[in-house]
N, C-alpha and C positions, 0 to 999 in steps of 0.2 A: 314445456323443452329446453335443453338445456345439453350444450357439447359438454364431455369428459376428456380432458387432457392427461395424461400420464405421462411423464419424461422423467427415463432413469429412474426408476424408482428402485427402493431397495430396501431389503430389510434382512435383521439378523437376529437369531435367537442364540446366543452365546457365540460359539465357535460356528455354529451349522445356519450358512444361506441360505435364509427361506426362497429369498427373490435378488437375482442377481442382475438387476439391472433392466427393467421393462418399459418398455414405451410401447403405449398405441393411441390413436386419436379417433375417438367415440362422436360421430356424428348427431345434430339435433334432431332430434325423434328415434333414434337405430335402436334395431333390438339386436344386443350384441351377447354371445354368449361366450364365455370363459371353458375351456373345456379341457380335461388333460385328466391324467392315472392321479392316485389316492397320493398325495404330497409332494405335488407340482409347485404349488403356490397360489392356488387361483383360487381359494375361499381367503387365505390372507391378504392376497389384493385386493379383492371386494370388503373384506373387516380396514384395509387402510382407506381406501374410498370412503366406508361408512363412518370413519374415524373413532375405530374400535378398536384401531391396532396404531400403534405412534411408527412414524416412517424415518427410518434411519440414513436416508438420502434419495435426492430427487425432489421431483414436484407435481402436487395434482390439484388440476384446477377442476372445479365445477362451474357451468356459467360465468368465466372468463374471473372467478375471481380464486385464487388461491388456497386451499382448505387446509395446507396442513396444519397448523396451530388451531383451526377453530373448532369446537365442540360438535362432538355428533348432532345437537340439537341448532346448530346455526350453518349448517349445511346444506339446508332444504332440500333433502333426501328420505325416502321410506323404506324400509325394510322389512321383507319376509323371508323366513326364516324356515330353516327342518321342520321345527318344531311351534305347534300351531300358536302355543306359548298364550293362550285364553284364562283367562278367569272364570273360574268353575262357579263360582257365586253369582256371577254378572249374567244380564241375557247378552243376547247376540247386538243389540242395538246398543247396550252399553260397555260392550268389548270395542265395539265400534267406533264408539264415541269419546272412550276414555280419556285419550292422549288429547282430544281437543278440550276435553273441559278441565287436565291438568293444565293445560294453556289460558284458562278463563275464557273461553269461547262461549259467547250469551247460548243462551240456551236455542232459542228460535232459531239461533243459525245453525247449533250443531246437530239440531235436529233433520234442518234443511240437506245437510251434507250426508249424515246416515242413510235419510231416505236415498240422495241421489246411489250412491254408493249400491245402496241393496236392490235398486231396478235395474242398474249397470248389471252383478254380479246375482241377479233373481234369488236375492234372498227377502223379497219382501213380505213374504210371508212365515218366515221364520224367526223375526225381530224379539219376538217374547220368550222365545226356548231359550235353553240353557245350554253349555256347550256338549253335556254329556248327553244330548236330547238328540245331536247331531251326527250325521254320519262321517266318515272322514272328510271327503271332497267337500260337505259345509262347512266343515272345519276350516278347512285351510282358504276356503271362498271368503269365511269370516275374518281371516290373518289376512286377508288380498283386502278386504272392505277397511279395515283399520288402515290400510297404507292409502287407500285413496283418498279418505276421507283428508286429509292432509294437504290434499295439491300440492306432490312435490317435483320440484323441477326432473328429479330421477328416481327410478325405481330399482331397488337392490334386490335379487332374488337369490337365496344360500340353498340351493338343492330342495326348495320347496316341495318338492314330489315325489320323494325316497320315501317315504312313512305309508306311502299308496298303495292296493294293490294295480295287477298290471294293465286292466281294463280302466281303471279309474285313471291313472298316469296318463293313458291315451285321449280320455275326456276332459281331462285338465289341463294338456299341453295346448286342445285346441279351445279353450276358452282362455287361456292366458293370452296367445296370440293374439284371439278376436279382439280381447281388452284392450292390447296394446295396438291394433289395427285402429281401434275406434279413439280411444284415447291420444295418439300421439305421442305418449311419455319416452323419452332418454329411458331405457331400461337396461340392466347389466345383468346377466344371469346366469350363475355357474351350477356348473351340474356334471356330473363323472359318465354321465350316458348321453354316447356320442347318437344313439338315433335321435335323442332329444334335440341336440345342439343343432341335427342337419334338419329337424322337422320345423322349429322355431326361428332361427336365425335369420336376420340378414347378412349378419358378420359374424363368421366364428375366430375367435382367438385359443389356438391351439398351445399348451405348454404342457413344459416335461424339466424337471429340475431346476424351479425356478427361472427358466428362460424361456417367452414364445418362439414355437419353433413355425409357426407359420400364420397369416392374418389372411383370412378372404373370405366371401361368401362359401356356401356349404358346395355349391357344385363348383368352384374355386378347385376348392381342397378335395374333392370329390375324383375330379378328372385329372390336375394335374397339384398333386401332394408334391411338398418339396424334397420331403425323404423319407426312406422307407420307413420310422418312426410314426409320420404322419400318415403316411398309406396303409398301413395296416390298422392305427389306430381309426380312423374314419374310416365307415363301411360296415357291414354287417349281413352275414360274414366278412370276417376283413381280406383282405389283399393277400393272395397267394405268393412266397416271393422264392425264388430257389436260385443257387448261386449257381453261378460257372462260369465261363467266359465266351466271348465272341468269335466262331473261327467260319469265315466268309459271311454266306447269308445265314447262318443258324446261331441258335443260342445254342451251347454247348455244355450240360452239366458235368459235375465231376465224376460221376459214373457212365456219362456216354450217353446223356440223352440228348437229340437235339431238339428245339424247340423254335417255330419259326421266326423269324424276324423281317418289320415290315423298312422299307427302305431308309424309314424315318428315322428308325432306331438303332441302324446299324452303325454301333459305334464302337472302337476296341477299347474303349475306357470301364466298358458294362462288366459288372462284377455279381450284378444282381438282377433276376427279371422277374418280374410282375404282372400279375393279372387277377383283375377282379372276377370271384366265380361265379357270377354271370355270363361270363363272358366266354365260354366253354362253347361249344356245340360238338356232337355226336358226328363224328364221318364215317366213313370206310377206312381210309387209311391215317390215320392221326396214329397219336401217341398212346400209349397200352397203358391203362390204368386198373389198378388191382382193388376192386370194391371191396371197402371194410366195412362204411355204416350209409345205411339207406333210411332219410329222413323224410317223407312224405306229408306232406301241409295242407293239401287238398288242390290249391290252385299250384301248388310247386313242388319239387323233389330236390332237395338237397341230399347230396352224394360225397362221402369221403372215401378217398380212397389213394393208393399209392402210385406214384410215377418215378418210378427205378425205387431210389430211395428216399423221394422226396414224399411227404404227406400231401395232398390238395384237395382243397374243397369247392366242386362245383354245386351252382345253384340253376335248373334247366326248369323252366316257363312252362313246364306240362305233365302229364303221369308218365310213368315209368314203373316197367313191372320189374329192374332189375335186383338182382338180390346180392348181400356181402357173400364173397367168394367170387363172383363172377368179372368178368372183363367187360370193358369199356372203352372205344378207339375214341379219344377228344383229340381238340385240339383249340387253341385259343382265336376268338376272329380275328380278322387283320386289322392292323391297326389298334388294336386293343392294349396291345402289352405296355409293359413301363420299363423301362431300363435305369439302373443306378452306379454310380459309382462306386471305386472299391471304398469313400468314405460314406457310402449308404446316399447319399445324394443324388436328386433324380436328373439325368441327363436328359436336359429340353429336346423336343422331338425336331429334327432339321425341315425346314420347309422345300416342297417340292423343286426342283431344280438347284437348291442350293450345294 
């Protein structure tokens, strides 16, 4: 295990500023996920930690050692890529032990480390197979095993599940998280999939346009997003955002739709009203929603509809027989709404009596 400290790190590609001064402290044994849309700089930052990209400014410290000028092999890290990058002519055992062989590790020690990694990953019966005889999930486990045998102080994962189908991604998410809980190795994981981030991370780092928007636990980011971007990026389906102004004890949209405000969110600075899809209830005297799309999933029903000129998504944890073209009366549950100011920054709730 090792801490990783990133201090005001910058990266330019010509005139394009890919990273504009990123700072984050990663503690011993944490599972940290870098998440954000394509082009936000998350993979660039991971490659800089690995030593695959030069640093144009700032400092990266791994295990109390500044690594800015160290080669990748000198940083005591192991990286798992989106591509499995396995040697097709080698067996599973040979692929997993190849880096040790190149380093001159004695055969017996090499075999022991490969056997240990195979046991951890459930690959004991596959050691003599070649990559073409493996499924996608098995190949990814071999790539992870190749990293494990090196006993690194930090694991780096660069979108390792992107090439897998949906069911296998869910399985591999659980396997990677279980692996981390058993090995306790500091792990930095890059993904554009916020579901992966929410289900796997101890800490999420949300990035956009080369800067960090928010750092926190999955629940912190879900319950207290720092701005509209984080609010709509974290959560699936994303938070509904409606523009308007506060009038009395209501939030009034530009087309005169009135939405309820709790006492803690009544703030004259509010210009955006946010509510999670699962926080709507069907009530007798709510706001009229014209149903456009109904998506039953069995356990839940997702409905997309219009409230005035605003399209919103609602998720109900039961089955509904409503059809497109019909109307529902809905309201957000008390204290579930979020408000944001004109710069799209979150306005913190007032405590009772304040």
